[in-house]
N, C-alpha and C positions, 0 to 999 in steps of 0.2 A: 512658444513658451512656456516657462514650465507651468501647473498648476498654482504654485504661493504668486507667482508672477501675475498671472490672469486672473487668479482669486484680487492680488492687492489694486491692477488696474481696475477691477469691476468695483472695488470697494469706495475706490477714490471717482470713480463715475457717479456712482447712488449717493454718496455724498451731496458731491455740486448738488442734485437734482433734492436731494432730501437730506436725509440723515445719515443713513446708509447703515451697515454694519457688520459683522461675519465674527468667527473663530477668535477668539482672541485667549491670552492668557490669562489668570485672576492678577488682580493686581499685589503683591506681594509685601506685608508690612516688617517693616524694620523696628527694630525694637536697638533704641539707640543704650537698654541700662546691663549691669552686667548678667552671666550668664544665667539663670534662674533654672530648677528643676522642677516648675512648676509650669516652665512655657509654653509645654505643647497646648494646656488648657487654655491658659490667657491669651496664645494664638488664637483659637477655638471661638472662643468667645468674643476677642476684637472682627474677627473674620464674619462671625456672623452678626454684631451691630454694623460691621461697614456693610455688609452684602446686603442687611435689610434697608440700609440710610441710602444705599443705590438702586434701590430697586425703585423706579417711578411708579406712581400710586397705578398705573394702567396696565402694568407688569413686565413693563422691557426691563431687561435685567442689563443696568449703565455699568456694570461691574467689568461687562465681558466685550463690551461696543468696541470697534475699534477704535474709537476715536476719545475714548475714556482715556485721562491724564496717565493713569496708573499704568494704561496696556500699548497706547500709541508710539511710534519708535521718531527718532529725531527725522528720519529720510520718510515719513509718512506725513510729519508736517510740515514739510518744506512743498513736499508734490501738491498735498490739499491747499495748501498757502497760495504756490503760485497759481490754481487753476481761481480760486474764490480771490487774487489779488488784497490779503492780507499778509499778516506779519509771521512769523510761525508761533510764537509765538503767544497767538491768538488765537491759535487751535482746538489746542487739548479742550476736553472739556470735562466739567468736576460732576457732570450727574444730571438729572432734571429736575431733580429738589434740591440742590446747588444752587443751578443756572436759576432757577422757578419757571421751569420748563424747558423744553428743547433749543439750544441757541440756536439752531440753523432753521427752525421754525419759519421765524421773522416773524412771529406774530404774537398773542398770548397762545396757551393750552386750555382749550376751555376743561379741558377732562380735568388736570390740576385746580381749577378754579374752584368747578364740580365740588373733587374732594375734599379742599381745605373747606369750602361753605358748608361742607355737612359735616367736620371734623372727624373724618374717617383717616387712617391711612393710606387704605388700597382698597378697590373699585370692588373687590369680591366680597368688603365686609356692609357694600349697600343693601338695601333694600330691593331696589331695580338693577341690579347688576343680575344677565348684563344690559345694559342700555346701547341706544344705537351710537355714543361716543364708542363705540368698542366695536362697533363693526366692524367687519375685514370687508376689503375691496378686492378686486382683482387689476385694478389701476395699479400699480406697482409691485404688485406683488414680489417678484422677482429680485425687488431693492432694498425694499424698507423692512424692517425687523415687527412693524406696524402689526401685520398678520398673524403674528403667533404669540401677540400679549394678549388677546382672551387665552390661548389654549394658557399658559405660562399663571393667569389667574386662577385658574382651576384647578390646577397645581396646587398652587400657594394654601388654596384652600382645601382641599385634599387631605396633603399630608404638611402643611407648614412653610411660613415665608424660610425658617433657617434651612429644614432639609431641602426645601426645593433649590435654594440657592447652591448648597452645601454637594445637591447629588446628582439634581436633576437640569437644572437651568443652562448649561454649558452643551452638554449633550444635545437639551432642546435644541437651539440656535443652527448645533453641528447638523440635525436631520434636516431641521430647514432650509440648510442653505447647500450643506450639502449631498443630500440626502436623496434620494432618488423613489418619488410618489409610487405605491399601491395602493390602487384602490381594497377599503376594508383592511389595508392595514399600516396607512402613513407611510412618513416618511423613511427608511431605508438605507444605513450606512454602504458602504461598500468595504465587504471585511478582508484587509489585506493580506 
């Protein structure tokens, strides 16, 4: 079985357990207006706003998730829908903020409730950061994106949300799922 098929199978199985994730392309923005000489600047501004709103308060990069509505394929919808016995049109996610938490969690998100009660946008803005709600766990570390959210939050705090989303988020996700862990170096991607 090819790496792509193995990865897709792995992702679908992970989604069944909880939320799952993987490496995927950023959603593309479509502009219905006439060609504009300032389009590149507008696209960058729109991506910045979109990526910010599609980043969960806990640091998950919803815009890179396999089941995010801008990334999920019809095939993935059908496969996942058959496993969870739902209509394929119910599968795609709009992101944690729009869904008011993880739609596959099956319970309210305590982190989202906490951040909203404090009037903050991201956990790294809290004076209690990092708290126990963000603590990584060994269980599910090979399947869930939740163990890299703390690293994402640290990078967002260090370089800013926009720069993190544009330059780092996808690579962090790739290193997490596809990298080989080297003590003292972190996960390293194989060079092709």
